[in-house]
N, C-alpha and C positions, 0 to 999 in steps of 0.2 A: 773820838777826838779828845785829846788830853791837854790841849792848850797850844800855845804858839810853837810852831815848828822850830826846833833847834834853839829854843829860847835860852838866851844867855851864852850862846856859842858865837864867838867872834874870832876871826882869823886876821891878824894884822897884815897889812900890805897885800891884801887880796880883795880888791874892790869888786872883781867879777863874782867871787864867791858871796860876798855880802849882798850884792844886787840879786843874785840867784836865790839866796836864802830868804831875802825879804819878799821876793815875788812868790816863793812857795808858801811863806807864812800867810800872805794876803790871800792867795788862791785857796788854801786849805781852810782858813777862817771863813771865807765867803761860802765855800761849799758846805761847811758845817752849818752855818746859819740857814742856808737854803734848804738843807735836808730837814732841819728842825721845823721850818715853816711848812714844808710839804707834809711832814708827819702830822702836824697840827691841822692842816687843811683836810687831810685824808680822814682823820679822826672825826672832825666836824661833819664831813660829808656822810659818814656812816652812822651819824647820830650819837656820837660819844663826846658830848661837850666837855665833860670833866677831863677826859684824856686829852682833848684838843687844847684845853687851857694849860695842862701840864707841859705839853710840847711847846706851845707858844710862849709860855713863861720862860722856858729855857732859851728860846730864840731871842726874846727880849733881853734876857740877861747877857747873852752873847754880844749884843750890840745895843746898849741902852739908848743910843741916840737914833735908832731906826724907828721912824714914825710909824711905818706900816706894821712892824712887829708889835709895837705898843698898842695900836688900834685893834689889830687882830686879837691880841690877848684880851683887851677889854671886852670885845664882842664875845669871845669864847667864855669869859667869866660870867657875863650876863646870861648867856645861853645855858650855862651850867647852874644858874640860880645864885651866883655869888656876886651880886651887884656891888657890894662894898669892897670886894677883892680888887 
């Protein structure tokens, strides 16, 4: 995932295209965040807290307002021995 789908691409007088593109942007961004969270959860489950913290940090960066991602990151950092992180 390299960022927003078709970021900066706009077609004038094409509201259906704009709606479609926005729906795809939202869907891809949501799937990206979910994949990062799953990778973090899987790493934590197999006893790799530092790796879990890395994945969860990426998930939290992808959506800084996501409370669950932030809390999961904080827990992973504590499990990895990085309480100040």
